[in-house]
N, C-alpha and C positions, 0 to 999 in steps of 0.2 A: 792697694788692699792691705789689710793688717798683716804684719809679718809674724804674728804669734803662731807658734807651733810649726813654722815652716822649716823644713830640712834643706838648708842651702846646698848640701852636698849632692842632692838629687834634683836640683832645679831643672825644669824642662827647658828645651831650647827655645829661643825666640821664634815666634811664628813669622813667616815671610809675608809681608803685607804689600798689596798694591793699592793704588788709589785712582779713581776716575773723578775728574774735576779737582777743584781745590788748588789751582795754580795761582799765578800772580794776580793780585788784587782780589782774591777770594777770601771771604771772612771765615766761613765754617771749616774750610780745609785745614787751616792752621790749628783750630781747636781740636779737630780729630787727630791730627798728628801728635799734638802734645798729650792728649788722652791716651793714645796708643802706646806712647813711650813712658808714661808716668810710672808704671809698675814693671817696666823692662820686659814686657811680654811679647812685643812685636818689633820688627825691624822693617822699615819702609825700603823696598828694593826695586819697585817698578811703578810706573804710572802713565796714564794718559790724562794729563793734568788740564787739558783745554781742548775745545773743539778745533782750535787753531793749532795745527801741527807744529809750527815754529814756536809758538808761545808755550806749547806743552814741553818741547825739548829744552827751551830756555828755563822753564820752571824746574824741570828735572835736574838740570845742572846746578841750580841754586840749592836744591835739596840733596845734592850729592848722590843722586841716583845715576847708576852707570849708563853711559850713552846707549848701549845695546838693549837697555830695558826702559828707555824713554820712548814711548810710543806716540804716534801721531793720531791714533784713534783707539777707542775701546775695543772694537772688533779685532784689530790687529793685536792688541794686548792679550785678549782672551785666547786667541788662537796660539800665539807664541808661548805664553806662560803655561798653558795646559800641556804643552809638549816638552817643556824643559824638565830635566831631572831635579833641578832646584827651583822649580816654579813656585809661584806664590801659593800660600795656604788659604789666604782670604783676601778679599778686595773690599775697600771702603768706597762707597758711592756717595759723593758729596757735591752733587750737581744740583741745579735748579730742579724743581719738582717734575717737570715734563721729561727729564732725562734720568728717571729712576727705573722705570719698568724695563726699558730696552737692555741696558747693561746688566741689571740684576738677573734677568732671565738668561742672558747670554753666558754670564759667568757660572751660574748654577748649572747650566747645560754642559759647561766645560769642566764640571767637577770641582768648582772652587767655591768655598764658603763665602757668604756675603754679609757685610755690615752696611746698612743703608740709613741715610738720614731720613727724617720724617717730612711730610706725610709719605706714606708708602708709594702712592702713585697719584695721578690726577683724575683717574676714572675708576669706577667700581669694577668694570670688566677687567681692566688691567690688574687691579689688586687681586681679584679672584684668580686670574691666570697665574700670577706670581705664587699665590698660596698653593695652587695645584702643582706648580713646578717644584716648589720646595718639598712638598709631600712626595712627589715622584723621586726626587733626587736623594732624599734622606740626609741632606746637608744642613748645616747650621745657618740660620738667618737671624741676625740681630738688627733691631730697629732702634735708633738712638733717640728715644724719648728720654733725654738725659736726666730729667727731674726725678725719675724713678730710681736713680742711683744715689740720691742724697741719703745720708745715714738716718736722719729723723723721719724721712718718708718711709724707709724700711722699718723703722721703729713703729710708726703709725700703722702700717700694714700688719705687722705682727700683733699689735695690740688688738686690732679688729679681728684678726684670725683667732686670737685667744679668747674672744668673747668679752673683752673688758668693757666694750661699749654696749653690749647686748645687741638686740636686733636694730639694724640701722633704719632710721626714720627719714632723715633729711640730709642731703649733700648739697653744699653750695660751693661753687668753684668760680674763680674769676681770674682773668689775665688782661689787665689794662696796660697800655703803653701810650706814649704821646708823640712818638717820632714822626708819624705821618699826619700830624695835625694841619700841615700845609702840603701843597702838592709837590712834595720832594722829588717825585719821579720825573718831573719836568726839568730838573736841574742837572741830569746826567748821573745822579747818584745810583751806582750799580745795584745795590741791594733793593732800594725803593723801586727801581725800574722793573726788575723781574718779578718782585713780590706783588706788584699791582697789575701785572699783565696776565689776563686769563689764559693766553696761549702758553705761558711758561709756569704760572702758579696753579692753574686749574680754576675751577668755579668758586673755590673758597677764598675769600679775601682774608680778613682778620681771623675768621673761623678756621681756615686751613693753615694759616701761618702760626697762630698762637692758641686759638681756641681748642685745637686738637690736643695740645699739651694739657690743658685743664681737663678736658674730657678723659684723656688717657689716665691722668693722675687720679681722678675720681674712681675709675674702674680698678686701677692698680691697688689703691689703698683699701677700698671696700670689698673688692671681689665681685661686685655687681655689674650686670650688663643692662644697658638701656633698652627698653622695649618700644617706647614711643617718645616723640618730641614735638614741640610746638615752637616755631622760631619767628623772629622778626629781625630782618637784616636792614641796615641803613647805610647809605653812602652820604656822608656829610660834606666831604670836600668836592666841590663842583668839578666835573670833568673826569673824575676818577672812574676807572673801568670796573673795579671790584668794590664790594662793600668794605667799610672800615669800622663797623660797629655791629655787634650781634647780641641779642638777648634770646635765651633758649630756656624753655621749661622742659623738664625731663621726667619720665616715668621709668623706674627701674623694676627689674623682676623682684618679687616679694613684697611689692607695695611701697617701696622707698620712693620718695619724691626728690627732685633736684632742680637747681637753677644754675645757669652758666652765663657769664657775661665775658665777652672778649671785645676789646676796643684798642684801636691804634690812634685814637684822637681824644685821649683823656689827659689833658695837661696836668703835669705834676707826677706822672707815673712813668717809670723807666721800664722795669720788668717785674711788675707787681703781681706775680702769680700768687694766689692765695686759695686755700681750701679749708672748708669747715665741714666736719662730719659729726652728726648728732644721732645717738642711739638711745635706747630706753634706759641705759645705765650711765650715760655721760657723753661728753663731747670732746673733740680734738680740733685743734687749729694749727696750721703750718703756713708760713709765708716764705717765699723764695728769697726775698731780700733780707731775711733774718733766718737763714737756713738751719742754724745749729740749735734752734729752740723749737720745742713742741709744747703747745698749751694743752693740758689735760684737765677737764672739769668733770670729775665724778659727781653724779647727781647727789645733792644733799651734803656735799663735802666741800671744803675750801679748794679753789682751783690750784693746780700745780703747774710749775714751769719745769719741764724736763730739758736739760741741756745735753748736747752730744758729749758722751764720755763722763757725764756727771751722775749723781744719784738717780736711780730710776731708768737710766739708759740701758736698753736691752742688748742681747747678743746679736740680733739682726742689725742693729746700728753699729755695734762694735766691729762686726766683720768687715764693714766697708769704711772704717775710720782709719786715717793715716797719722794724724797729728794730735798733740795733746789738747784737752779741752781749753777753751778760752781763746784759741787761735782761729782765725777765719778759715773755713773750709767749705767749698761749695761747687761752683759751676764746672770748672775743669775736672774736679774730682768726681762729680756726678757722671760726666762722660766717661772718665777713666774706669769707674766701677762697672759700667756696662761693658767696656772693652775687656776688662779683666774677667768678667763672668763669661763673655763670649769666648775668650781665649781658653778657659777651662772646658767649655763645651766642645770646642774644636779639637783640643788636644785629646779629650776623651774619645772623640770620634776617630782621630788618627791612630790612637793606641788601642782601640777596640775594647774600651772599658766603660763603666758607668760613670757619668759626670757627678761631681759633688752636688747633691740635691739643692743646697742653698745657692749655688751658682746659676741655677736655671730660672731665676726670677726676672731675667731681663726681658723686655718687650720683644716680641717676635712678629712673624708675618701675619699671624692671626690678629694680633693687636692692631697691626697696620690696616688690615681689611676692615676691622670695626671702625677705625678712625676715618677711612675713606667713606664708608657707609654713613657715618655721622655727618660728614661734610655734605654728602649727597642728599641726605634726608633734611638737613637744615635748609639747604638751598630750595629744595622742593616745597617744604613747608612755608617758607617765606613767600615764594612766588605765588603760592595758592592763597595767600592772605593770612597766614599764620594758623593753618589747620593742623590738627594732630596727625602725625605721619609716622609710619612704621620705621623703627630704627634697628630692627633685627636683621641679621644676615646669616645665610646658610654657608658654612665653611666647607671647602672640599675635604 
């Protein structure tokens, strides 16, 4: 986070963080640990890093977690940490999708704040149950849709809020990759194996893994919620259990129309998340692989390129900027911005004060429920032959 205006003499203590999952050979666990430490807001002190108790304890030793706080299971961890006077303030859940609901619910019920990787759960019933649990507990729940943490995404959101685009007419979002263009899951590659397994990933293939990012980003920037969708899912790689390509038409509240494409079989694409938003007064475009640039095209005027920290960059972008313009800043920092905002919300809760309003823009459990509903509606629509399907959900 930006250090401007920070009084270092009154810096709050580090929050004590636990982790479920993210042990040896895990990709996303390391990302979360770096993000949590980037602004020195958290200290990792406990973990159940694997479903294999021995592997969990070995991972804890590598991460310098004390042996008495290296747990063989998350129920053991939740019970023990909730009783300690120096117990964890928050837990990061960085497991495959099917192991999100159980630990999230258990730690919330133990009085511990939760930071969870996306998607929220593998079923809508579980998502709604978590939302109800969060509401009952009054605790902070952060969902790491990390792309919402990028400075120029925050800039775009603020520009839309300020009416610079006028009424939004069209939203186009896409997230193509190419890494599953062959049946990688048959080679023993861990990430491919679980992400293409319905038992661990849920019913959403590419739409659950990356399409939810595009869907969430569209809602985050525009402030609009989808009301209906029409979907066509395809499985191009023979023998694959889940779809690897999705085309979705969207209808938003207020009459806005949208299109979304997610694919993991698009050669030449690595993580090509892209969003375009068009209103009556102009358009915006942002690409994840060029994250420090925002294209703004006011209607009837020359297009403008806004760069992070450069002329035209706004306060919303500046708040989540760490390094000078012209230097790359992106993926890890986006995660870290969410961790930093969640830290402010948790500290405010612990100290009995109101959180800084700008820090409350991070995705939460309600965004997670909408994401799971999106996956559910896409699958239903495609199975029915691409019929228009209700995309709304009633939150607890």
